[in-house]
C-alpha positions as CSV (number, residue, x, y, z in Angstrom):
1,M,91.8,79.3,89.4
2,K,92.5,83.0,89.9
3,Q,89.9,85.6,89.1
4,K,90.0,87.6,85.9
5,I,90.5,91.2,87.0
6,L,89.8,94.4,85.1
7,F,91.9,97.2,86.6
8,M,90.8,100.9,86.5
9,G,93.1,103.7,87.5
10,T,95.0,106.7,86.3
11,P,97.6,108.5,88.5
12,E,100.7,107.4,90.2
13,F,98.7,106.4,93.3
14,A,97.1,103.6,91.3
15,V,100.4,102.1,89.9
16,P,101.4,100.0,93.1
17,S,97.9,98.5,93.1
18,L,98.1,97.4,89.5
19,D,101.7,96.2,90.0
20,V,100.8,94.0,93.0
21,L,98.2,92.2,91.0
22,V,100.6,91.6,88.1
23,R,103.5,90.5,90.4
24,N,101.2,88.0,92.1
25,G,100.1,86.3,88.9
26,Y,96.5,87.6,88.7
27,P,95.2,87.6,85.1
28,V,94.6,91.3,84.5
29,I,92.5,91.1,81.3
30,G,92.5,94.8,80.7
31,V,93.5,98.2,82.1
32,V,91.1,101.2,81.8
33,T,92.7,104.6,82.3
34,Q,91.9,108.2,81.4
35,P,92.7,109.5,77.9
36,D,96.1,111.2,77.4
37,R,95.8,114.9,78.5
38,P,97.8,118.0,77.9
39,R,99.9,119.0,80.9
40,G,102.6,121.4,82.0
41,R,103.6,124.8,80.6
42,G,103.9,123.5,77.1
43,R,100.6,121.7,77.3
44,K,102.2,118.6,75.9
45,T,100.0,115.5,75.7
46,I,101.2,113.1,78.3
47,A,100.1,109.5,79.1
48,S,99.0,108.6,82.6
49,P,101.3,106.7,84.9
50,V,99.0,103.7,84.7
51,K,99.1,103.7,80.9
52,E,102.9,103.9,81.0
53,Y,103.1,100.9,83.4
54,S,100.5,99.0,81.3
55,L,102.5,99.5,78.1
56,R,105.7,98.3,79.7
57,A,103.9,95.2,81.1
58,G,102.1,94.4,77.8
59,L,98.6,94.7,79.3
60,P,95.5,95.3,77.1
61,L,94.7,99.0,77.5
62,F,91.5,101.0,77.1
63,Q,91.1,104.8,77.3
64,P,87.5,105.7,76.9
65,E,86.5,109.3,77.1
66,R,83.5,108.2,79.2
67,V,83.1,104.7,80.5
68,R,79.3,105.1,80.4
69,E,79.2,105.4,76.6
70,E,77.8,102.4,74.8
71,E,81.0,101.9,72.8
72,F,83.0,101.1,75.9
73,L,80.1,99.2,77.6
74,R,80.2,96.7,74.6
75,V,83.9,96.2,75.2
76,F,83.3,95.7,78.9
77,R,80.6,93.1,78.3
78,D,83.0,91.2,76.0
79,L,85.7,91.3,78.7
80,S,83.3,89.9,81.3
81,P,85.6,90.3,84.3
82,D,85.1,88.4,87.5
83,M,86.2,91.4,89.5
84,I,87.1,95.1,89.0
85,A,89.9,96.6,91.0
86,L,89.9,100.4,91.0
87,A,92.2,103.0,92.4
88,A,91.9,106.7,91.6
89,F,90.3,106.2,88.2
90,G,88.8,109.6,87.8
91,Q,85.4,108.8,86.3
92,I,82.0,107.9,87.9
93,L,81.1,104.4,87.0
94,P,77.6,103.5,85.7
95,K,75.5,100.9,87.5
96,E,76.2,98.2,84.9
97,I,79.9,98.3,85.5
98,I,79.6,98.3,89.2
99,K,77.0,95.5,89.4
100,M,78.1,93.1,86.6
101,P,81.3,91.5,88.0
102,P,80.2,88.5,90.2
103,R,83.1,89.2,92.6
104,G,82.3,92.9,92.8
105,C,84.1,96.2,92.2
106,L,86.8,96.8,94.8
107,N,88.0,100.4,95.3
108,V,91.2,101.5,97.1
109,H,90.4,104.7,99.0
110,P,93.1,106.6,100.9
111,S,91.1,107.4,104.1
112,L,89.4,105.7,106.9
113,L,85.9,105.7,105.5
114,P,83.3,107.0,106.2
115,R,85.6,109.9,107.0
116,Y,87.0,111.9,104.0
117,R,84.7,110.8,101.3
118,G,85.3,112.6,98.0
119,P,88.1,113.3,95.5
120,A,91.0,114.6,97.5
121,P,91.2,112.8,100.9
122,I,95.0,112.9,101.3
123,N,95.1,116.6,100.8
124,W,92.3,117.4,103.1
125,T,93.6,115.0,105.8
126,L,96.8,117.1,106.0
127,I,95.1,120.5,105.6
128,N,92.9,119.6,108.5
129,G,95.8,118.6,110.6
130,E,94.8,115.0,111.2
131,E,97.1,112.8,113.2
132,R,95.7,109.5,112.0
133,T,94.6,108.3,108.5
134,G,94.7,105.0,106.6
135,V,93.3,103.1,103.6
136,T,90.0,101.4,103.0
137,I,89.1,98.7,100.5
138,M,85.5,99.2,99.7
139,V,83.0,97.3,97.6
140,M,81.7,100.0,95.3
141,D,78.0,100.9,95.1
142,E,76.3,103.8,93.2
143,G,77.0,106.4,95.9
144,V,80.1,108.5,96.4
145,D,82.4,106.3,98.6
146,T,79.4,104.8,100.4
147,G,80.0,101.1,99.7
148,D,80.6,98.3,102.2
149,I,84.0,98.1,103.8
150,L,86.1,94.9,103.3
151,L,89.4,96.0,104.9
152,Q,90.9,99.0,106.6
153,E,94.3,99.8,107.9
154,E,95.2,102.8,110.0
155,T,98.5,104.7,110.1
156,S,99.8,107.7,112.0
157,V,100.6,111.0,110.2
158,R,103.9,112.7,111.0
159,S,103.6,116.3,112.1
160,D,105.9,117.4,109.2
161,E,104.7,115.0,106.6
162,T,103.8,116.5,103.2
163,Y,101.2,115.3,100.6
164,D,103.8,113.7,98.4
165,E,105.2,111.7,101.3
166,L,101.9,110.6,102.7
167,H,100.6,109.9,99.1
168,D,103.4,107.5,98.5
169,R,103.0,105.7,101.8
170,L,99.3,105.2,101.3
171,A,99.7,104.0,97.7
172,I,101.9,101.1,99.0
173,L,99.6,100.4,101.9
174,G,96.6,100.4,99.6
175,A,98.3,98.0,97.2
176,E,99.1,95.5,100.1
177,L,95.5,95.8,101.4
178,L,94.0,95.3,97.9
179,L,95.9,92.1,97.4
180,R,94.6,90.8,100.8
181,A,91.0,91.8,99.8
182,V,91.3,90.0,96.4
183,Q,92.7,86.9,98.1
184,E,90.0,86.9,100.7
185,T,87.3,87.5,98.1
186,E,88.6,84.7,96.0
187,A,88.7,82.3,99.0
188,G,85.2,83.3,100.1
189,T,86.5,84.5,103.5
190,A,85.9,88.3,102.9
191,R,83.6,90.0,105.4
192,R,81.7,93.1,104.4
193,R,80.5,95.6,106.9
194,P,78.3,98.7,106.1
195,Q,79.6,102.1,106.7
196,D,78.2,104.2,109.5
197,H,76.8,107.0,107.4
198,S,76.1,109.2,110.4
199,R,79.9,109.6,110.8
200,A,80.5,110.5,107.2
201,T,82.5,113.6,106.2
202,Y,82.9,114.7,102.6
203,F,85.5,117.1,101.1
204,P,85.3,118.6,97.6
205,L,87.8,119.0,94.8
206,L,90.7,121.4,95.4
207,K,90.1,124.8,93.7
208,K,92.6,127.1,92.2
209,D,92.4,129.4,95.2
210,T,92.5,126.7,97.9
211,G,96.2,127.2,98.2
212,H,96.1,131.0,98.6
213,I,97.5,131.6,102.1
214,D,95.6,133.9,104.5
215,W,98.3,135.2,106.9
216,T,95.7,136.2,109.5
217,K,95.1,132.5,110.1
218,P,96.8,130.6,112.9
219,S,100.4,129.6,112.1
220,R,99.6,125.8,112.4
221,D,96.7,126.1,110.0
222,I,99.0,127.7,107.4
223,V,101.7,125.1,107.8
224,N,99.0,122.3,107.4
225,L,97.8,124.0,104.2
226,V,101.4,124.0,102.9
227,R,101.8,120.3,103.8
228,G,98.5,119.3,102.2
229,L,99.3,120.9,98.9
230,S,103.0,120.1,98.6
231,S,104.2,119.6,95.9
232,T,101.1,120.0,93.8
233,P,99.2,122.3,93.3
234,G,101.2,124.1,96.0
235,A,100.3,126.7,98.7
236,Y,101.2,130.2,97.6
237,S,101.3,133.9,98.5
238,F,102.5,136.9,96.5
239,L,105.8,138.7,96.9
240,R,106.0,142.0,94.9
241,D,103.1,140.8,92.7
242,K,104.8,137.5,91.8
243,K,103.5,134.2,93.0
244,L,105.6,132.6,95.7
245,K,104.9,128.9,96.2
246,I,105.8,127.4,99.6
247,Y,106.6,123.7,99.8
248,R,107.9,123.4,103.3
249,A,107.3,125.4,106.4
250,C,107.1,125.0,110.2
251,S,105.3,127.1,112.8
252,G,106.3,128.8,116.0
253,P,105.1,131.3,118.6
254,L,105.5,135.1,118.2
255,S,109.1,135.8,119.3
256,S,109.1,139.6,119.6
257,G,107.1,142.7,118.7
258,E,103.8,143.1,117.0
259,K,103.9,142.8,113.2
260,A,101.0,142.7,110.7
261,P,100.2,139.3,109.3
262,G,102.3,138.5,106.2
263,R,105.2,140.7,107.3
264,I,108.5,139.1,106.6
265,G,111.1,139.0,109.4
266,R,114.5,137.5,109.8
267,L,116.1,134.4,108.4
268,L,116.6,132.1,111.4
269,E,117.7,128.5,111.8
270,S,114.1,127.4,111.4
271,G,113.6,129.4,108.2
272,L,112.5,132.7,106.9
273,Q,110.2,134.3,109.5
274,V,106.7,135.4,108.4
275,T,104.1,136.7,110.9
276,A,100.8,134.8,111.1
277,G,97.6,135.4,113.1
278,D,98.9,133.9,116.3
279,G,102.6,133.4,115.7
280,H,105.2,132.9,113.0
281,V,105.5,130.6,110.0
282,Y,109.1,129.8,109.0
283,L,109.5,129.2,105.3
284,E,112.0,126.4,104.4
285,E,111.5,125.7,100.7
286,V,110.0,128.0,98.1
287,Q,109.7,128.8,94.4
288,L,109.2,132.3,93.1
289,E,107.3,132.6,89.8
290,G,109.8,132.1,86.9
291,R,112.4,130.5,89.1
292,N,113.3,127.0,90.3
293,R,112.2,125.4,93.6
294,M,114.9,125.8,96.2
295,S,115.7,126.1,99.9
296,V,114.9,129.5,101.3
297,E,118.6,130.1,102.0
298,S,119.4,129.6,98.3
299,F,116.4,131.9,97.4
300,L,117.7,134.7,99.6
301,R,121.1,134.5,98.0
302,G,119.6,135.6,94.7
303,F,116.7,137.8,96.0
304,R,117.3,140.8,98.2
305,L,114.4,141.5,100.6
306,S,113.6,145.0,101.7
307,D,112.2,146.1,105.1
308,D,108.8,146.9,103.4
309,D,108.3,143.4,101.9
310,V,105.2,141.6,102.8
311,L,103.5,138.4,101.7
312,E,100.0,139.1,100.4
């Protein structure tokens, strides 16, 4: 008999993990997701991707403001799941929820733990220019991403891969790995191994100014920042006091002359040339405040640069 699973997740990353359980016939006795939040320019209240999927699938849905409040804990006790499967839920779980399910609380984490603990592992993996990453299925404990590892799978990171692209790949990989972990746990063949805490790295939440580009930095570091924040929240600079978001860019050596960092050069085949600390960054896809996202060629057809323009 298959285990009764309570699923907890909120953003798009979690949807494949929920879907794989449903498609493989696991009794998902409930889905817990964050309350609807206002988003976008109009601050319209929008349901999470996990909620939208759950409504389409006809799954019981719960949206507690805080899962540690007694009102939800009573619901949780009544549900009495055999196992919790969690992917990017967005709240810290209390001890009771972590410890009560007899088959444990399994978490899909998009990094090779113990590296990149914390809330934004995919972003920081790219910002730091990593060439390898992966997904870990962990049995949760009361620490921050410190639980025992059930399964891990590694994958390479393309040199031009953006957050959106890597996010989608790891979401699918995580779902496949979660299904394996659930099957092995059910069969009694799962093997837990403790993390080597001496090798742990932790990276914090992204801040509003994380994406503000410092043009004195090496060109490769700037390109990695762009990759790690594309498409949201986006790396940015300022052009004539307007925010210019940069979604795609590549790096190259200094080609000629000495220009101050941030100085805009020519439009070349690689993109719009901007001087960085040790070379050039070539902008490929941008969005100026108040305009749509577009290729740099389309942008320059509607925006005339002057010789004095600089990105600040």
